[in-house]
PAPAKE-722752 format. One record per residue: x, y, z of N, C-alpha, C, O, CB in turn; residue in one letter. Coordinates in Angstrom, 1 decimal. Glycine has a CB too. Layout:
<sites>
<<X; Y; Z>; <X; Y; Z>; <X; Y; Z>; <X; Y; Z>; <X; Y; Z>; "a">
...
</sites>
This chain:
<sites>
<<0.4; -12.5; -11.9>; <0.8; -11.1; -11.6>; <2.0; -10.6; -12.3>; <2.6; -11.5; -12.9>; <1.2; -11.0; -10.1>; "m">
<<2.3; -9.6; -12.4>; <3.6; -8.9; -13.2>; <4.7; -9.1; -12.5>; <4.5; -9.3; -11.3>; <3.5; -7.5; -13.5>; "a">
<<6.0; -8.9; -13.0>; <7.3; -9.2; -12.2>; <7.0; -8.0; -11.2>; <7.1; -8.4; -10.1>; <9.0; -9.0; -13.0>; "a">
<<6.7; -6.9; -11.3>; <6.2; -5.7; -10.3>; <4.9; -5.7; -9.9>; <4.2; -4.8; -10.3>; <6.3; -4.5; -10.9>; "d">
<<4.4; -6.6; -9.1>; <2.8; -6.7; -8.9>; <2.1; -5.3; -9.4>; <1.1; -5.3; -10.2>; <2.4; -7.0; -7.2>; "p">
<<2.8; -4.3; -8.9>; <2.0; -2.7; -9.0>; <1.5; -2.6; -10.5>; <0.4; -2.1; -10.8>; <3.2; -1.3; -8.7>; "a">
<<2.5; -3.1; -11.4>; <2.5; -3.0; -12.7>; <1.0; -3.4; -13.4>; <0.5; -2.8; -14.4>; <3.7; -4.0; -13.1>; "d">
<<0.4; -4.6; -12.6>; <-1.0; -4.9; -13.0>; <-2.1; -4.3; -12.6>; <-3.2; -4.7; -12.9>; <-1.3; -6.0; -12.8>; "s">
<<-1.9; -3.1; -11.5>; <-2.6; -2.1; -11.0>; <-2.5; -0.9; -11.6>; <-1.6; -0.2; -11.1>; <-2.5; -2.0; -9.9>; "m">
<<-3.4; -0.4; -12.7>; <-3.0; 1.0; -13.6>; <-2.9; 2.1; -12.6>; <-1.9; 2.8; -12.6>; <-4.1; 1.4; -14.9>; "p">
<<-3.6; 2.3; -11.9>; <-3.7; 3.5; -11.0>; <-2.2; 3.4; -10.0>; <-1.6; 4.5; -9.8>; <-5.2; 3.4; -9.9>; "f">
<<-1.8; 2.2; -9.5>; <-0.5; 2.4; -8.8>; <0.5; 2.4; -9.7>; <1.4; 3.2; -9.4>; <-0.1; 1.3; -7.8>; "s">
<<0.6; 1.7; -10.9>; <1.5; 2.3; -11.8>; <1.7; 3.7; -12.2>; <2.8; 4.2; -12.2>; <1.3; 1.8; -12.8>; "k">
<<0.5; 4.5; -12.5>; <0.2; 5.9; -12.6>; <1.2; 6.6; -11.5>; <2.3; 7.2; -11.7>; <-1.3; 6.1; -12.5>; "l">
<<0.6; 6.5; -10.4>; <1.2; 6.8; -9.0>; <2.8; 6.4; -8.9>; <3.5; 6.9; -8.0>; <0.3; 5.9; -7.9>; "m">
<<3.2; 5.5; -9.7>; <5.1; 5.4; -9.5>; <5.0; 4.4; -8.4>; <5.9; 4.6; -7.7>; <6.3; 7.1; -8.8>; "g">
<<4.2; 3.4; -8.0>; <4.6; 2.7; -6.9>; <5.6; 1.6; -7.5>; <5.4; 1.0; -8.6>; <3.4; 2.1; -6.2>; "v">
<<6.7; 1.3; -6.8>; <7.6; 0.2; -7.2>; <7.7; -0.8; -5.9>; <8.3; -0.5; -4.9>; <9.0; 0.8; -7.8>; "r">
<<7.1; -2.0; -6.2>; <7.2; -3.2; -5.3>; <8.6; -3.5; -5.0>; <9.2; -3.5; -6.1>; <6.5; -4.4; -6.0>; "v">
<<9.2; -3.8; -4.2>; <10.5; -4.0; -3.7>; <10.6; -5.5; -3.2>; <11.7; -6.2; -3.3>; <10.8; -2.9; -2.5>; "t">
<<9.4; -6.0; -2.8>; <9.4; -7.5; -2.1>; <7.9; -7.6; -2.1>; <7.1; -6.6; -2.0>; <10.2; -7.7; -0.4>; "e">
<<7.5; -9.2; -2.2>; <6.2; -9.1; -2.4>; <5.9; -10.6; -2.2>; <6.0; -11.5; -3.0>; <5.7; -8.5; -3.9>; "a">
<<5.4; -10.8; -0.5>; <5.2; -12.4; -0.3>; <4.2; -12.6; 0.7>; <3.7; -11.6; 1.2>; <6.5; -13.2; 0.2>; "g">
<<3.8; -13.7; 1.1>; <2.7; -14.1; 1.9>; <2.6; -13.3; 3.3>; <1.5; -13.0; 3.8>; <2.8; -15.6; 2.2>; "r">
<<4.0; -12.9; 4.0>; <4.1; -12.4; 5.2>; <4.2; -11.0; 4.9>; <3.8; -10.4; 5.9>; <5.1; -13.0; 5.8>; "e">
<<4.8; -10.2; 3.9>; <5.2; -9.1; 3.9>; <5.2; -8.6; 2.4>; <5.5; -9.4; 1.6>; <6.4; -9.0; 4.6>; "r">
<<4.9; -7.2; 2.2>; <5.0; -6.3; 1.2>; <5.6; -5.4; 1.2>; <5.0; -4.7; 2.0>; <4.3; -5.9; 0.7>; "v">
<<6.9; -4.7; 0.5>; <7.4; -3.5; 0.7>; <7.5; -3.1; -0.9>; <7.8; -3.8; -2.0>; <8.8; -3.4; 1.6>; "l">
<<7.3; -1.8; -0.5>; <7.3; -0.8; -1.9>; <7.9; 0.5; -1.4>; <8.1; 0.8; -0.2>; <5.8; -0.5; -2.5>; "a">
<<8.2; 1.2; -2.3>; <8.6; 2.6; -2.6>; <7.7; 3.5; -3.4>; <7.1; 2.9; -4.3>; <9.9; 2.7; -3.4>; "e">
<<7.4; 4.6; -3.2>; <6.8; 6.0; -3.6>; <7.6; 7.0; -3.8>; <8.2; 7.5; -2.9>; <5.9; 6.5; -2.8>; "l">
<<7.8; 7.4; -5.0>; <8.5; 8.9; -5.0>; <7.6; 10.0; -4.7>; <6.6; 9.9; -5.4>; <9.2; 9.2; -6.3>; "e">
<<7.6; 11.1; -4.0>; <6.9; 12.0; -3.7>; <7.1; 13.2; -4.7>; <7.9; 14.1; -4.7>; <7.1; 12.3; -2.2>; "v">
<<6.2; 12.9; -5.7>; <6.3; 13.9; -7.0>; <5.4; 15.2; -6.8>; <4.3; 15.2; -6.2>; <5.7; 13.1; -8.4>; "r">
<<5.7; 16.0; -7.3>; <4.6; 17.5; -7.3>; <3.2; 16.9; -7.7>; <2.2; 17.4; -7.2>; <5.1; 18.8; -8.7>; "a">
<<3.1; 16.1; -8.5>; <1.6; 15.9; -9.1>; <1.0; 14.8; -7.9>; <-0.1; 14.4; -8.0>; <1.5; 15.1; -11.1>; "d">
<<1.7; 14.2; -6.9>; <1.1; 13.6; -5.7>; <0.8; 14.6; -4.5>; <0.3; 14.2; -3.4>; <2.0; 12.5; -5.1>; "l">
<<1.1; 15.6; -4.7>; <1.1; 16.5; -3.3>; <0.3; 17.7; -3.1>; <-0.1; 18.3; -4.1>; <2.4; 17.0; -3.1>; "c">
<<0.1; 18.0; -2.2>; <-1.2; 19.1; -1.6>; <-0.2; 20.4; -2.1>; <1.0; 20.3; -2.4>; <-1.6; 19.2; 0.6>; "t">
<<-1.1; 21.6; -2.2>; <-0.6; 22.9; -2.5>; <0.8; 23.2; -1.7>; <1.5; 24.0; -2.2>; <-1.6; 23.9; -2.2>; "a">
<<1.0; 22.5; -0.7>; <2.1; 22.8; 0.3>; <3.2; 22.0; -0.2>; <4.3; 22.3; 0.3>; <1.7; 22.5; 1.9>; "g">
<<3.3; 21.2; -0.9>; <4.3; 20.3; -1.3>; <4.6; 19.1; -0.6>; <5.7; 18.6; -0.4>; <5.4; 20.9; -1.5>; "g">
<<3.5; 18.8; -0.1>; <3.7; 17.6; 1.1>; <2.6; 16.7; 0.3>; <1.6; 17.0; -0.4>; <3.1; 18.2; 3.0>; "i">
<<3.1; 15.3; 0.7>; <2.4; 14.2; 0.1>; <0.7; 14.0; 0.3>; <0.3; 13.7; 1.4>; <3.1; 13.1; 0.7>; "l">
<<0.0; 14.1; -0.6>; <-1.4; 14.3; -0.7>; <-2.0; 13.0; 0.3>; <-1.5; 11.9; 0.2>; <-2.1; 14.3; -2.4>; "h">
<<-3.0; 13.3; 1.4>; <-3.7; 11.9; 2.1>; <-3.8; 11.0; 1.1>; <-3.1; 10.0; 1.0>; <-5.2; 12.1; 2.9>; "g">
<<-4.8; 11.4; 0.0>; <-5.3; 10.3; -0.7>; <-4.5; 9.4; -1.3>; <-4.7; 8.2; -1.4>; <-6.2; 10.7; -1.6>; "g">
<<-3.1; 10.2; -1.9>; <-2.0; 9.2; -2.5>; <-1.4; 8.4; -1.3>; <-0.8; 7.3; -1.5>; <-0.7; 10.0; -3.3>; "a">
<<-1.4; 8.8; 0.0>; <-0.7; 7.9; 1.2>; <-1.7; 6.7; 1.3>; <-1.3; 5.5; 1.4>; <-0.6; 8.9; 2.9>; "i">
<<-3.2; 6.8; 1.3>; <-3.9; 6.1; 1.2>; <-3.9; 4.8; -0.1>; <-4.0; 3.6; 0.0>; <-5.0; 6.9; 1.4>; "m">
<<-3.8; 5.3; -0.9>; <-3.9; 4.8; -2.4>; <-2.5; 3.8; -2.3>; <-2.6; 2.6; -2.4>; <-3.7; 6.4; -3.8>; "a">
<<-1.5; 4.4; -2.1>; <-0.3; 3.6; -1.8>; <-0.4; 2.5; -0.8>; <0.1; 1.5; -1.2>; <0.7; 4.4; -1.3>; "f">
<<-0.8; 2.4; 0.2>; <-1.1; 1.4; 1.4>; <-2.1; 0.7; 0.6>; <-1.8; -0.4; 0.3>; <-1.8; 2.0; 2.8>; "a">
<<-3.2; 1.2; 0.2>; <-4.3; 0.2; -0.3>; <-3.8; -0.9; -1.5>; <-4.4; -2.0; -1.5>; <-5.6; 1.1; -1.0>; "d">
<<-2.8; -0.7; -2.3>; <-2.0; -1.4; -3.2>; <-1.3; -2.4; -2.4>; <-1.4; -3.6; -2.5>; <-1.1; -0.6; -4.0>; "a">
<<-0.5; -1.9; -1.5>; <0.1; -2.9; -0.9>; <-0.5; -4.2; 0.0>; <0.0; -5.3; 0.2>; <0.8; -2.2; -0.3>; "l">
<<-1.8; -3.6; 0.5>; <-2.5; -4.5; 1.2>; <-3.3; -5.4; 0.4>; <-3.6; -6.5; 0.8>; <-3.2; -3.8; 2.0>; "g">
<<-3.8; -4.9; -0.9>; <-4.2; -5.7; -2.1>; <-3.4; -6.7; -2.8>; <-3.8; -7.8; -3.3>; <-4.5; -4.9; -3.0>; "a">
<<-2.2; -6.2; -2.7>; <-1.0; -7.4; -3.2>; <-0.7; -8.4; -2.3>; <-0.4; -9.5; -2.7>; <0.4; -6.7; -3.6>; "i">
<<-0.7; -8.2; -1.0>; <-0.8; -9.3; 0.2>; <-1.7; -10.1; 0.3>; <-1.5; -11.3; 0.6>; <-0.7; -8.9; 1.4>; "g">
<<-3.2; -9.5; 0.1>; <-4.4; -10.5; 0.2>; <-4.4; -11.0; -1.1>; <-5.1; -12.0; -1.2>; <-5.9; -9.8; 0.6>; "g">
<<-3.8; -10.8; -2.3>; <-3.8; -11.6; -3.2>; <-2.9; -12.6; -3.5>; <-3.1; -13.5; -4.3>; <-3.8; -11.0; -4.0>; "f">
<<-1.7; -12.4; -2.5>; <-1.0; -13.4; -2.5>; <-1.3; -14.5; -1.7>; <-0.7; -15.6; -1.6>; <0.1; -12.9; -2.3>; "l">
<<-2.4; -14.1; -1.0>; <-3.0; -15.0; 0.2>; <-4.1; -15.7; -0.1>; <-4.6; -16.6; 0.6>; <-3.3; -14.3; 1.4>; "n">
<<-4.6; -15.4; -1.3>; <-5.9; -16.1; -1.6>; <-6.0; -17.6; -1.6>; <-5.0; -18.2; -1.8>; <-6.4; -15.8; -2.9>; "l">
<<-7.3; -18.2; -1.4>; <-7.2; -19.6; -1.3>; <-7.5; -20.1; -2.7>; <-8.1; -19.4; -3.6>; <-8.3; -20.2; -0.1>; "p">
<<-7.0; -21.5; -3.0>; <-7.3; -21.9; -4.3>; <-8.4; -21.7; -4.7>; <-9.3; -21.9; -3.9>; <-7.0; -23.0; -4.5>; "e">
<<-8.8; -21.3; -6.1>; <-10.0; -21.5; -6.6>; <-10.6; -19.6; -6.6>; <-11.5; -19.2; -7.3>; <-10.9; -22.8; -5.5>; "g">
<<-10.0; -19.0; -5.8>; <-10.5; -17.7; -5.6>; <-10.5; -16.8; -6.8>; <-9.5; -17.0; -7.6>; <-9.8; -17.0; -4.6>; "a">
<<-11.3; -15.9; -7.0>; <-11.2; -15.1; -7.9>; <-10.2; -14.0; -8.0>; <-9.6; -13.8; -9.1>; <-12.2; -14.7; -7.9>; "a">
<<-10.2; -13.3; -7.0>; <-9.4; -12.1; -6.4>; <-9.7; -11.6; -5.4>; <-10.1; -12.5; -4.5>; <-9.5; -11.2; -7.0>; "g">
<<-9.6; -10.3; -4.9>; <-9.9; -9.7; -3.9>; <-10.0; -8.2; -3.8>; <-9.2; -7.4; -4.3>; <-9.3; -10.1; -3.2>; "t">
<<-10.9; -7.8; -2.9>; <-11.4; -6.2; -3.1>; <-11.1; -5.6; -1.4>; <-11.3; -6.3; -0.4>; <-13.4; -5.9; -3.7>; "t">
<<-10.9; -4.4; -1.4>; <-10.8; -3.7; -0.3>; <-12.3; -3.3; 0.3>; <-13.0; -2.7; -0.4>; <-9.9; -2.5; -0.6>; "t">
<<-12.7; -3.8; 1.5>; <-13.9; -3.6; 2.0>; <-13.9; -2.6; 3.0>; <-14.9; -2.0; 3.3>; <-14.4; -4.7; 2.5>; "i">
<<-12.8; -2.3; 3.7>; <-12.6; -1.3; 4.6>; <-11.0; -0.9; 4.8>; <-10.0; -1.5; 4.6>; <-13.2; -1.9; 5.9>; "e">
<<-11.1; 0.6; 5.4>; <-10.0; 1.0; 5.3>; <-9.6; 2.2; 6.5>; <-10.3; 3.2; 6.6>; <-10.0; 1.5; 3.9>; "s">
<<-8.7; 2.1; 7.1>; <-8.4; 3.3; 8.2>; <-7.0; 3.8; 7.9>; <-6.0; 3.2; 7.4>; <-8.4; 2.7; 9.9>; "k">
<<-7.0; 5.2; 8.3>; <-5.6; 5.8; 7.9>; <-5.4; 6.6; 9.2>; <-6.3; 7.4; 9.4>; <-5.6; 6.8; 6.5>; "t">
<<-4.3; 6.5; 10.1>; <-3.9; 7.4; 11.0>; <-2.6; 8.3; 10.0>; <-1.8; 7.6; 9.4>; <-3.3; 6.5; 12.6>; "n">
<<-2.6; 9.7; 10.0>; <-1.7; 10.2; 9.6>; <-0.8; 10.7; 10.5>; <-1.3; 11.5; 11.3>; <-2.0; 11.0; 8.9>; "f">
<<0.6; 10.4; 10.6>; <1.4; 10.6; 11.8>; <2.4; 11.8; 11.4>; <2.8; 12.4; 12.3>; <2.2; 9.3; 12.2>; "l">
<<2.8; 12.1; 10.0>; <3.5; 13.1; 9.6>; <3.5; 13.3; 8.1>; <2.8; 12.7; 7.3>; <4.7; 13.0; 10.0>; "g">
<<4.5; 14.4; 8.0>; <4.4; 14.9; 6.6>; <5.7; 14.1; 5.9>; <6.5; 13.5; 6.5>; <4.4; 16.6; 6.5>; "a">
<<5.6; 14.1; 4.3>; <6.4; 13.4; 3.4>; <6.7; 14.7; 2.4>; <5.9; 15.0; 1.6>; <5.6; 11.9; 2.7>; "a">
<<7.7; 15.3; 2.4>; <7.9; 16.5; 1.5>; <8.2; 15.8; -0.1>; <8.8; 14.8; -0.5>; <9.3; 17.6; 2.2>; "p">
<<7.7; 16.8; -0.8>; <8.2; 16.4; -2.3>; <9.7; 16.5; -2.5>; <10.5; 17.2; -1.9>; <7.5; 17.4; -3.4>; "q">
<<9.9; 15.6; -3.2>; <11.4; 15.2; -3.6>; <11.8; 13.9; -2.7>; <13.0; 13.5; -3.0>; <12.4; 16.5; -3.3>; "g">
<<11.4; 13.3; -1.9>; <11.5; 12.5; -0.9>; <10.9; 11.3; -1.6>; <10.0; 11.4; -2.4>; <11.0; 13.0; 0.4>; "q">
<<11.7; 10.2; -1.0>; <11.0; 8.7; -1.1>; <10.4; 8.0; 0.1>; <11.1; 7.8; 1.0>; <12.0; 7.7; -1.7>; "t">
<<9.2; 7.7; 0.0>; <8.7; 6.8; 1.1>; <8.5; 5.5; 0.7>; <8.2; 5.0; -0.4>; <7.5; 7.3; 1.7>; "v">
<<8.7; 4.8; 2.3>; <8.5; 3.2; 1.8>; <7.0; 2.7; 2.7>; <6.5; 3.3; 3.7>; <10.1; 2.0; 2.3>; "t">
<<6.7; 1.7; 2.1>; <5.6; 1.2; 2.7>; <5.7; -0.3; 3.0>; <5.8; -1.0; 2.0>; <4.4; 1.6; 1.9>; "g">
<<5.7; -0.8; 4.3>; <5.6; -2.3; 4.5>; <4.2; -2.7; 5.1>; <3.6; -2.0; 6.0>; <6.7; -2.8; 5.6>; "e">
<<3.6; -3.7; 4.3>; <2.3; -4.2; 4.9>; <2.5; -5.6; 5.2>; <3.1; -6.3; 4.4>; <1.2; -4.0; 4.1>; "a">
<<1.9; -6.0; 6.4>; <2.0; -7.2; 7.3>; <0.6; -7.8; 7.2>; <-0.3; -7.0; 7.2>; <2.4; -6.8; 8.7>; "v">
<<0.3; -9.1; 7.2>; <-0.9; -9.4; 7.6>; <-1.0; -9.4; 8.8>; <-0.1; -9.7; 9.6>; <-1.3; -10.4; 7.3>; "p">
<<-2.5; -8.9; 9.5>; <-2.8; -9.1; 11.0>; <-3.4; -10.2; 11.3>; <-3.3; -10.7; 12.4>; <-3.6; -8.2; 11.6>; "v">
<<-4.4; -10.9; 10.3>; <-5.1; -11.9; 10.0>; <-5.4; -12.2; 8.7>; <-5.8; -11.4; 7.9>; <-6.1; -11.9; 10.7>; "s">
<<-5.2; -13.8; 8.4>; <-5.5; -14.2; 7.0>; <-6.6; -15.5; 7.4>; <-6.4; -16.5; 8.0>; <-3.9; -14.8; 6.0>; "v">
<<-7.5; -15.1; 6.8>; <-8.8; -16.4; 6.8>; <-9.3; -16.7; 5.4>; <-8.9; -16.1; 4.5>; <-10.2; -16.1; 7.6>; "g">
<<-10.3; -17.6; 5.4>; <-10.8; -17.7; 4.2>; <-11.4; -17.0; 3.5>; <-11.5; -17.2; 2.3>; <-11.3; -18.3; 4.2>; "r">
<<-12.1; -15.9; 4.2>; <-12.8; -14.9; 3.4>; <-12.5; -13.5; 3.4>; <-12.9; -12.6; 2.6>; <-14.0; -15.0; 3.6>; "r">
<<-11.5; -13.3; 4.5>; <-11.0; -12.0; 4.9>; <-9.7; -12.0; 5.0>; <-9.2; -13.1; 5.2>; <-11.6; -11.4; 6.1>; "l">
<<-9.0; -11.0; 4.9>; <-7.6; -11.0; 5.4>; <-7.7; -9.4; 5.9>; <-8.5; -8.5; 5.5>; <-6.2; -11.3; 4.1>; "s">
<<-6.5; -9.1; 7.1>; <-6.7; -8.0; 7.2>; <-5.0; -7.5; 7.3>; <-4.1; -8.3; 7.7>; <-7.8; -7.7; 8.5>; "v">
<<-4.7; -6.3; 6.9>; <-3.7; -5.8; 6.7>; <-2.8; -4.5; 7.3>; <-3.5; -3.4; 7.3>; <-3.8; -5.7; 5.7>; "w">
<<-1.8; -4.3; 7.7>; <-1.4; -3.2; 8.5>; <-0.2; -2.8; 7.7>; <0.7; -3.6; 7.4>; <-1.1; -3.6; 10.1>; "q">
<<-0.1; -1.4; 7.3>; <0.9; -1.0; 6.5>; <1.3; 0.1; 7.0>; <0.5; 1.0; 7.3>; <0.6; -0.9; 5.2>; "t">
<<2.8; 0.1; 7.3>; <3.6; 1.2; 7.9>; <4.3; 2.2; 6.7>; <5.1; 1.7; 6.0>; <4.8; 0.5; 8.8>; "h">
<<3.9; 3.6; 6.5>; <4.6; 4.2; 5.7>; <5.8; 5.3; 6.1>; <5.5; 6.3; 6.7>; <3.6; 4.7; 4.9>; "i">
<<6.9; 5.0; 5.9>; <7.8; 5.9; 6.5>; <8.7; 6.6; 5.3>; <8.7; 6.3; 4.1>; <8.8; 5.1; 7.7>; "r">
<<9.4; 7.8; 6.0>; <10.3; 8.5; 5.0>; <11.3; 7.9; 5.3>; <11.5; 7.2; 6.4>; <10.4; 10.1; 5.0>; "r">
<<12.3; 8.2; 4.2>; <13.6; 7.8; 4.0>; <14.6; 8.1; 5.4>; <15.6; 7.4; 5.5>; <14.1; 8.5; 2.7>; "a">
<<14.4; 8.9; 6.3>; <15.0; 9.1; 7.8>; <14.2; 8.3; 8.7>; <14.4; 8.5; 9.8>; <15.0; 10.5; 8.5>; "d">
<<13.1; 7.4; 8.3>; <12.6; 6.7; 9.3>; <11.4; 7.1; 10.1>; <10.7; 6.3; 10.7>; <13.5; 6.5; 10.1>; "g">
<<11.1; 8.6; 10.0>; <9.9; 8.9; 10.8>; <8.6; 8.5; 9.9>; <8.7; 8.3; 8.7>; <9.8; 10.6; 11.2>; "k">
<<7.5; 8.2; 10.7>; <6.2; 7.7; 10.7>; <5.5; 8.7; 9.6>; <5.2; 9.8; 10.0>; <5.7; 7.8; 12.3>; "a">
<<5.1; 8.4; 8.5>; <3.9; 9.3; 7.9>; <2.5; 8.8; 7.8>; <1.6; 9.6; 7.5>; <4.2; 9.7; 6.6>; "v">
<<2.3; 7.5; 8.0>; <1.1; 6.9; 8.1>; <0.7; 5.2; 8.7>; <1.4; 4.2; 8.6>; <0.9; 7.2; 6.7>; "a">
<<-0.2; 5.1; 9.2>; <-0.3; 3.7; 9.5>; <-1.8; 3.6; 9.2>; <-2.7; 4.2; 9.7>; <0.1; 3.4; 11.1>; "l">
<<-1.9; 2.4; 8.1>; <-2.9; 2.2; 7.5>; <-3.4; 0.7; 7.9>; <-2.6; -0.3; 7.7>; <-2.8; 2.5; 6.1>; "v">
<<-4.4; 0.7; 8.3>; <-5.1; -0.7; 8.5>; <-6.4; -1.1; 7.6>; <-7.5; -0.5; 7.7>; <-5.6; -0.8; 10.0>; "t">
<<-6.2; -2.0; 6.8>; <-7.2; -2.4; 5.5>; <-7.8; -3.9; 5.7>; <-7.1; -4.7; 6.3>; <-6.3; -2.3; 4.0>; "q">
<<-9.0; -4.1; 5.3>; <-9.7; -5.5; 5.1>; <-9.8; -5.8; 3.8>; <-10.2; -4.9; 3.0>; <-11.2; -5.6; 5.6>; "t">
<<-9.3; -7.0; 3.5>; <-9.7; -7.5; 1.9>; <-10.4; -8.8; 2.0>; <-10.1; -9.9; 2.6>; <-8.3; -7.9; 0.8>; "q">
<<-11.6; -8.4; 1.1>; <-12.5; -9.5; 1.2>; <-12.0; -10.5; -0.2>; <-11.6; -10.1; -1.3>; <-14.1; -8.9; 1.2>; "m">
<<-12.1; -11.7; 0.2>; <-11.8; -12.8; -1.0>; <-13.0; -12.9; -1.9>; <-14.2; -13.0; -1.4>; <-11.5; -14.3; -0.4>; "v">
<<-12.7; -13.0; -3.2>; <-13.9; -12.8; -4.0>; <-13.8; -14.3; -4.7>; <-14.7; -14.7; -5.5>; <-13.9; -11.4; -5.2>; "l">
</sites>
């Protein structure tokens, strides 16, 4: 993986995902809420929130791959939208494993604004390829 794991994922790089910590037990990242990631009302789009969380869970899944595995892919994702993130702010995401097995790993990602208020809670399942 690249120095910043998000750099190896073209869409995440396009979004501006910046990974600040990446390990088998936790992945942390930041995302600036830019105008092109927002709804008409200047609020971070739900799809951008989901894509941000998906990238973090994918990185965690990748870092936990068993030896000889080719990669990982998301097979399920559920998002609870809990609050708004206005344009101009930076949100942080923290993904932690709920379960890591030989064929599947489940990740939970909390996305928060700089003031600590919750934006979303995402649970996703990564399948080992």
